[in-house]
N, C-alpha and C positions, 0 to 999 in steps of 0.2 A: 659648198653652198652655193648655187646662182641667184645673186640679189636683182640682175635684170627681170626675171621672170616676177619679184615680188613686187618690184616697184612700176613697172610698166617699162622701164627706160633701155633702151636697146641697146646696141653696141656703138653707135656713130654716137649717143650721147654722152656714154664712157667715153669714149675717145674726146670728145669734147669739152668734155670736163679734164681728162686728163693736161692737155694742151693749155685750158685757164690755169691750171693749178701750176705747170708748169711754167708759164709765162708770170705768175705770181711772184713762184720763187725767183726768180730771175730779174723780174725789176726790185722786190727786197731785199735785195742782196745789196742793195745801194747804201742802205741805212744801216747795216750791221758796221763798226767801226773799222773791224780787223779784217772785214772782208770787201774793202771799198776800192781795191785795187781796178784800173783798166783790164788788165789781162782776163783776172779773173769774170769781171762782167762781157767782156767779147769771148769767152771761151762758153760760158751759162750760153750764152746769145745763141751761138752756132748748137750747142747744145737742142737748144728750145726749137728753133729754123729743125733741127733736124727729127725732132718728135712730131711737127705739122708735116714733113716731106713724110713721115713713115705713116704717119696717120693716114695721108688723102695716099698712099701707097695701100695699104691695110684694109680701105674700105672700099677704095673703087677699082683695085685689081685683087686681091686677096679674098675678101668676100661678093666678087662682084657676082655671083650666082646665084649665094644664097637669100633669105629672106634678109638680112642687113642690108643689104645693097644701095646704093639711091634710086636701081631703074630697075628696082623688082616690079611692080605695076604698072610698065610701061605703055598696056593696050587696057589702060581705064576706061576711056572713051567708046571704044569697041563693046565692053561689058557692061556700060548704064545704058545700052539701047538709044543711043544722040547719034549714031550713025552708021 
């Protein structure tokens, strides 16, 4: 089931939500008494940073040729008749 087609949210929006949820989990680990250690917080922070890097690489390099890339419509000014 493709939820992106139903809501109009593309790949970039989904990956952005993954990053927000990942960092929300990392920040809320401090509030759980049994998970309050510095090692777990640091390890979760490294995993969160890794998810940001993998999202950046995924969108900019892996999906760079399709409609989900940031540079999909780089020639918009020539299409609009402005010049």
